[in-house]
matplotlib code that plots the C-alpha trace (Angstrom):
import matplotlib.pyplot as plt

x = [-29.7, -27.9, -25.0, -25.2, -21.4, -18.5, -16.4, -12.7, -11.9, -8.6, -11.1, -12.0, -9.2, -8.8, -7.8, -4.7, -4.5, -0.9, -1.1, 1.6, 1.0, -0.7, 0.5, -0.8, 1.7, -0.5, -3.4, -4.8, -3.0, 0.3, -1.0, -1.7, 1.5, 4.0, 0.6, 1.4, 3.3, 6.7, 7.2, 3.5, 4.3, 7.1, 5.3, 2.1, 4.6, 6.2, 2.6, 1.6, 4.6, 3.6, 6.3, 5.8, 4.7, 6.5, 4.7, 6.6, 5.0, 1.8, 2.0, 2.5, -0.5, -3.2, -2.0, -2.4, -5.3, -6.4, -4.7, -2.9, -5.8, -7.0, -4.2, -4.3, -7.6, -7.2, -3.8, -6.1, -9.0, -6.4, -4.4, -8.0, -8.8, -5.8, -6.0, -9.6, -11.3, -14.6, -16.7, -18.3, -19.3, -21.3, -22.6, -25.8, -26.0, -27.0, -25.6, -26.7, -25.2, -26.7, -26.2, -25.0, -24.2, -20.4, -17.7, -15.7, -16.6, -15.0, -15.2, -16.7, -19.4, -22.7, -24.0, -23.1, -24.9, -23.9, -25.8, -28.0, -29.6, -33.0, -31.9, -29.2, -30.5, -29.2, -30.4, -31.1, -29.7, -32.9, -33.9, -29.7, -30.8, -34.2, -33.0, -30.3, -32.3, -34.5, -31.3, -30.7, -34.3, -34.0, -31.2, -27.9, -24.6, -23.4, -24.6, -22.2, -21.9, -20.4, -21.8, -20.7, -18.6, -20.7, -19.7, -19.1, -19.5, -18.6, -15.4, -17.1, -20.2, -19.0, -18.2, -21.8, -23.3, -21.5, -22.4, -25.7, -26.0, -24.5, -26.1, -29.3, -27.9, -24.6, -23.9, -24.3, -20.9, -20.2, -18.1, -18.2, -16.4, -14.1, -10.3, -11.6, -14.3, -11.2, -9.8, -12.3, -13.3, -9.3, -9.6, -12.6, -11.8, -7.8, -6.6, -4.2, -5.7, -4.0, -5.9, -9.3, -8.6, -8.5, -11.8, -13.7, -12.3, -13.2, -16.6, -17.2, -16.6, -15.0, -14.0, -13.7, -14.4, -11.1, -12.8, -11.7, -8.7, -9.5, -6.0, -3.4, -1.5, -1.0, -1.6, -4.7, -6.2, -5.4, -6.8, -10.1, -10.6, -8.3, -8.8, -9.5, -7.8, -4.3, -2.2, 0.1, -3.0, -4.9, -2.3, -1.8, -5.3, -5.5, -2.1, -3.4, -7.0, -4.8, -2.6, -5.9, -7.6, -9.7, -9.2, -10.1, -10.8, -8.8, -10.2, -9.3, -11.5, -10.2, -11.8, -11.2, -7.4, -5.4, -2.5, -1.9, 1.0, -1.1, -3.1, 0.1, 1.5, -2.0, -2.3, 1.8, 1.1, -2.1, 0.4, 3.0, 0.6, -0.4, 3.1, 3.6, 0.0, -1.8, -4.9, -6.9, -9.5, -10.3, -9.6, -12.7, -11.7, -14.6, -15.3, -16.0, -19.3, -19.6, -22.8, -24.1, -20.5, -19.9, -15.9, -17.9, -20.8, -19.0, -15.9, -13.6, -11.2, -9.0, -9.1, -11.4, -13.1, -16.4, -15.8, -13.7, -14.8, -15.8, -12.4, -10.6, -13.4, -11.8, -8.3, -8.5, -10.4, -7.0, -4.4, -5.5, -5.8, -2.2, -0.6, -2.1, -1.3, 0.0, -1.3, -5.0, -7.2, -10.3, -11.0, -14.3, -16.6, -19.2, -22.4, -23.4, -21.1, -20.5, -24.6, -24.7, -24.1, -20.4, -20.0, -20.8, -17.8, -15.5, -16.3, -14.3, -11.2, -9.9, -13.1, -14.4, -16.5, -20.1, -19.9, -23.3, -27.2, -26.9, -30.6, -30.1, -26.8, -26.8, -23.8, -23.6, -27.1, -26.6, -23.6, -26.2, -25.5, -28.7, -27.7, -27.5, -31.0, -31.6, -30.0, -31.9, -29.3, -30.7, -29.9, -26.0, -26.3, -28.1, -24.7, -22.5, -24.4, -24.6, -20.9, -20.7, -19.5, -20.8, -22.3, -21.7, -22.6, -20.0, -19.1, -17.6, -14.6, -14.5, -16.0, -18.0, -22.2, -23.7, -22.7, -25.7, -25.5, -29.3, -31.9, -33.8, -36.7, -37.9, -36.5, -34.8, -36.5, -34.5, -35.2, -39.5, -41.1, -43.3, -41.1, -41.6, -38.1, -39.7, -40.5, -36.0, -36.7, -34.4, -31.7, -34.2, -36.7, -34.0, -33.4, -36.9, -37.9, -38.7, -38.5, -35.1, -33.8, -30.5, -31.0, -33.4, -31.7, -28.2, -27.6, -28.7, -27.0, -23.9, -22.8, -22.7, -19.4]
y = [19.5, 21.1, 22.8, 25.7, 27.6, 25.7, 24.0, 23.4, 20.2, 18.4, 18.2, 21.9, 22.3, 25.0, 24.3, 23.0, 20.8, 20.3, 18.2, 17.5, 13.4, 11.9, 9.8, 6.7, 5.3, 4.6, 2.8, -0.4, -1.6, -0.7, -3.5, -5.9, -5.7, -7.9, -10.6, -10.6, -11.5, -9.4, -8.3, -6.8, -5.7, -3.8, -1.8, -1.0, 0.4, 2.6, 3.8, 4.5, 6.7, 8.8, 7.3, 7.0, 2.9, 2.1, 0.4, -2.5, -2.1, -1.1, -4.4, -6.8, -5.1, -5.8, -9.7, -9.8, -12.2, -13.2, -11.3, -9.8, -8.4, -7.4, -4.8, -3.4, -2.3, -1.2, 0.8, 2.7, 3.4, 4.5, 6.8, 7.9, 9.3, 10.8, 12.8, 13.6, 12.9, 11.0, 13.1, 11.1, 13.7, 14.3, 16.6, 17.8, 17.2, 15.9, 14.4, 15.6, 12.9, 15.2, 12.7, 8.8, 9.5, 8.8, 8.3, 6.0, 2.4, 1.6, -2.0, -1.4, 0.9, -0.3, 3.7, 4.9, 4.6, 5.2, 8.3, 6.7, 4.3, 4.8, 5.0, 7.7, 10.9, 14.5, 17.3, 20.5, 23.3, 24.2, 21.5, 20.8, 24.1, 23.2, 20.1, 22.3, 24.7, 21.9, 20.0, 23.5, 24.4, 21.2, 22.1, 20.8, 22.7, 20.9, 19.4, 17.2, 16.9, 14.3, 12.5, 10.8, 12.6, 13.3, 13.4, 16.9, 18.4, 22.2, 22.6, 25.4, 23.5, 22.8, 26.3, 27.6, 24.8, 26.1, 29.9, 28.9, 27.2, 30.1, 33.0, 31.4, 30.2, 31.8, 30.1, 26.8, 24.4, 22.7, 19.8, 19.3, 17.5, 14.4, 14.6, 12.8, 15.3, 18.3, 16.9, 16.4, 19.9, 21.1, 19.2, 20.3, 23.9, 23.5, 24.9, 23.6, 21.9, 24.4, 27.3, 25.5, 24.5, 28.6, 28.9, 26.1, 28.4, 31.9, 30.5, 29.0, 25.4, 25.0, 21.6, 18.8, 14.9, 13.1, 9.7, 8.1, 7.3, 4.0, 2.5, 4.4, 1.4, 1.9, -2.2, -2.1, 0.6, -0.5, -4.0, -2.6, 0.4, 0.8, 4.5, 6.0, 9.3, 7.9, 8.2, 11.1, 12.9, 12.1, 13.7, 16.3, 17.3, 17.3, 19.0, 21.9, 21.7, 22.5, 25.1, 26.6, 27.3, 24.1, 21.5, 17.6, 14.5, 11.4, 7.9, 4.3, 1.5, -1.9, -5.3, -6.3, -7.4, -5.2, -6.7, -5.9, -4.2, -2.0, -0.8, 0.3, 2.0, 3.7, 5.1, 5.8, 8.0, 10.0, 10.6, 11.8, 14.2, 15.0, 16.2, 18.5, 20.6, 19.6, 20.1, 16.7, 16.9, 13.2, 10.0, 7.7, 4.0, 2.9, -1.3, -2.9, -3.7, -6.1, -6.7, -5.0, -4.4, -5.2, -6.7, -9.4, -9.9, -10.7, -12.1, -9.7, -9.6, -13.0, -13.2, -10.2, -10.6, -9.8, -6.7, -6.9, -9.5, -7.8, -8.2, -6.7, -3.3, -3.1, -3.6, -0.7, 1.6, 0.6, 0.9, 4.2, 5.4, 4.1, 4.9, 8.5, 9.5, 13.4, 14.2, 13.2, 13.7, 12.2, 8.7, 8.5, 5.5, 4.6, 3.6, 4.0, 0.6, -1.0, -0.5, 0.9, -1.9, -2.7, 1.0, 1.5, -1.0, 1.5, 3.8, 1.5, 0.9, 4.5, 6.0, 9.1, 10.8, 9.0, 11.2, 12.9, 12.2, 12.1, 12.1, 10.8, 7.9, 6.9, 5.5, 2.9, 2.0, 1.5, -1.0, -2.8, -1.3, -1.7, 2.0, 5.0, 7.1, 9.1, 8.2, 10.8, 12.7, 11.0, 7.8, 9.1, 10.1, 6.8, 5.3, 7.2, 7.4, 3.7, 3.4, 5.8, 8.6, 12.2, 13.0, 16.3, 18.1, 19.6, 21.4, 20.6, 21.6, 19.8, 23.0, 22.2, 23.1, 21.4, 19.2, 16.7, 16.0, 14.9, 15.3, 18.4, 18.6, 19.9, 17.7, 19.3, 19.1, 15.9, 13.7, 15.0, 12.0, 13.3, 13.8, 11.5, 10.4, 8.5, 12.5, 13.1, 10.0, 7.7, 6.8, 4.0, 6.7, 8.8, 6.3, 6.3, 9.6, 11.1, 14.7, 13.9, 11.6, 12.4, 12.3, 14.8, 17.3, 17.0, 19.1, 22.9, 22.1, 20.6, 22.1, 25.7, 25.5]
z = [11.3, 7.4, 7.8, 5.2, 5.6, 3.9, 7.4, 7.5, 6.1, 4.2, 1.5, 0.9, -1.7, -4.5, -8.0, -8.8, -5.8, -4.5, -1.1, 1.2, 1.1, 4.0, 6.6, 8.5, 10.5, 13.4, 12.3, 12.3, 9.1, 10.8, 12.9, 10.1, 8.7, 10.8, 9.6, 5.7, 3.6, 4.1, 0.8, 0.7, 4.5, 2.7, 0.7, 2.4, 5.1, 2.9, 1.6, 5.4, 5.8, 2.7, 0.4, -3.2, -4.6, -7.6, -10.5, -9.2, -6.5, -7.7, -9.8, -6.8, -4.5, -7.6, -6.9, -3.1, -1.9, 2.0, 4.9, 2.4, 0.5, 3.5, 5.1, 1.6, 2.1, 5.5, 4.7, 1.7, 4.2, 7.1, 4.4, 3.1, 6.9, 6.9, 3.9, 3.7, 6.8, 7.3, 5.2, 1.8, -0.3, -3.6, -6.4, -7.3, -11.5, -14.8, -17.6, -20.8, -23.9, -26.7, -29.5, -29.8, -34.0, -33.5, -36.5, -34.0, -33.5, -30.3, -29.3, -25.5, -26.5, -26.9, -26.7, -30.4, -33.6, -37.3, -38.6, -41.2, -38.4, -37.0, -33.4, -33.9, -32.3, -31.8, -29.1, -30.5, -28.4, -27.3, -25.5, -24.4, -22.2, -21.4, -20.0, -18.0, -16.7, -15.7, -13.5, -12.2, -11.2, -9.1, -7.4, -9.6, -9.5, -12.5, -16.1, -17.7, -21.2, -23.4, -26.4, -29.3, -32.4, -35.6, -38.5, -40.6, -37.0, -37.2, -35.0, -33.1, -31.9, -28.3, -28.0, -29.6, -26.8, -24.2, -24.8, -25.1, -22.1, -20.1, -21.3, -19.9, -16.6, -16.2, -12.5, -13.8, -13.8, -17.3, -17.0, -20.7, -23.4, -23.3, -24.2, -27.6, -28.0, -27.7, -30.0, -32.3, -32.3, -32.3, -36.0, -37.3, -36.9, -38.2, -34.8, -32.3, -29.4, -27.1, -29.1, -29.1, -24.6, -24.5, -26.5, -24.2, -21.1, -22.6, -23.4, -20.0, -19.9, -16.3, -16.3, -18.4, -17.5, -17.9, -19.6, -22.8, -20.9, -20.9, -19.7, -21.7, -23.1, -26.9, -27.0, -25.1, -26.8, -30.4, -29.0, -27.3, -29.7, -32.9, -34.2, -30.6, -29.5, -28.7, -25.4, -26.3, -27.9, -24.5, -22.4, -25.0, -24.3, -20.4, -20.3, -22.4, -20.7, -17.4, -18.9, -19.9, -16.4, -17.1, -14.2, -15.7, -13.8, -14.4, -15.2, -15.7, -17.5, -16.0, -16.5, -20.3, -21.0, -19.1, -17.3, -13.4, -15.0, -16.9, -14.1, -12.2, -15.0, -15.8, -12.2, -12.1, -15.7, -13.9, -11.1, -13.4, -15.0, -11.7, -10.6, -13.6, -13.4, -10.1, -12.4, -11.8, -9.1, -8.7, -9.9, -11.0, -11.6, -14.1, -14.4, -17.8, -18.3, -21.1, -21.3, -24.6, -25.6, -29.1, -28.5, -26.0, -27.6, -31.2, -29.7, -31.1, -28.8, -27.5, -23.9, -23.4, -19.1, -18.5, -16.4, -12.8, -9.8, -7.0, -5.3, -8.3, -7.7, -4.1, -5.4, -7.7, -5.4, -2.5, -5.0, -6.3, -3.1, -2.3, -5.7, -6.0, -1.8, -1.8, -6.0, -6.2, -2.9, -4.3, -5.3, -6.7, -6.6, -9.2, -8.6, -11.6, -12.6, -9.4, -7.8, -4.4, -2.2, -4.0, -4.7, -0.5, -0.3, -2.5, 0.4, 2.6, 0.4, -0.2, -1.9, -0.4, -2.9, -4.3, -7.6, -9.1, -8.8, -12.6, -13.4, -17.0, -17.6, -21.0, -22.2, -19.1, -19.3, -22.8, -22.3, -19.7, -16.4, -14.3, -12.9, -13.9, -14.5, -11.3, -7.8, -5.0, -3.0, 0.3, -0.9, -1.1, 2.3, 3.4, 2.1, 4.2, 7.2, 6.9, 7.4, 10.3, 7.7, 7.2, 4.2, 2.5, -0.8, -2.9, -6.3, -9.1, -7.6, -4.6, -2.5, 0.1, -0.4, 2.9, 5.5, 6.8, 9.7, 9.9, 6.8, 6.3, 7.7, 4.2, 1.2, -1.6, -4.7, -5.8, -2.8, -3.3, -3.0, -5.6, -8.2, -11.0, -12.2, -15.7, -16.8, -17.2, -20.2, -20.9, -23.2, -24.8, -25.3, -26.9, -29.5, -30.6, -30.3, -33.7, -32.9, -32.4, -34.9, -36.0, -39.8, -39.5, -37.1, -37.8, -41.1, -39.7, -36.6, -37.1, -40.9, -40.9, -43.2]

ax = plt.figure().add_subplot(projection="3d")
ax.plot(x, y, z, "-o")
ax.set_aspect("equal")
plt.show()
């Protein structure tokens, strides 16, 4: 039976998010503390009592091994259960990466192309709306819109795109435009970031993805993405969005050159912003995918690692849960970056959300991730049930839409076995589609001035 009405749950929170820290002093982790290293035991005991973990303490947790590591994971799972219960959520959504042409040349990005190349593409507004309508008809409640930064772009393009989609689909949630894109739109429009965020809000943007964060440390950013949005600019965009009434996610990309301390400091900075604004809905750890990344293939960055190990992935989920306890209730595991099996394990290390169905995902796919085209909702629900957890479909802002105590008798549109995923296209197809070649379509669409 499928529950169609929202059910009472600690997760069903209004935005902005302001919650009391969870306490898990009577869980399994507490019983493990006498058997692990005393300093780690003290940190975990503090966390289980609802205390705030410092950067120094977070850095220490990133070094755990053996029983210390197992206790860390169990502590995060106990805090997850105390904070949000045993519901595992997901959203039915579609990614629309409308162009791969970008003026930036980030070392980790295998998605972007120069505007003069044959593989540069650009989707006109009519095609973006068509893809959004197709997703809506298949049960999606959200489209996630991110792309490259095209040269000579009209600054109001993101606003125009939003209005065009909302004109046709007024009830569809637009989770759209990274801080890098918002900054670019503001610069091209010659207005402040604050004013541009107000434009986006008025046009109908529902939330921003908190990507382009990578590691919020200037030294790291100068090495892996010189010229990318600076730390202080990322913070400016995020806080301006929150002030304008636009919630955002927050991310971290790790497993490249960052240190354990830089990881912990990044999470602490996110926590500080949340303390001020309450505007983050979720935290999303993202593994560095090295396979096609230019800085890895060309050995451009000394000491570059080929992404995190499996244990590092588990630590990141666990420490995110512990350090953000009482601040951000939702820790999302990325099946795109980790695959379904390791993603499922993230749900045992503090994670409570599986992200979205995506339908299309071009950025990780271009970097060499083997996942990303489409995961069907019933597959996400199966991962949750296998852990003895309760699957539920949510909205972008974490309102529960449906709880699935069991599979529905009639499959939802995306679960229809007769649905052929190839109908949605792929990144490779886009880079070879002559009707969407950037050099043929960008001028009338982007350069009105």
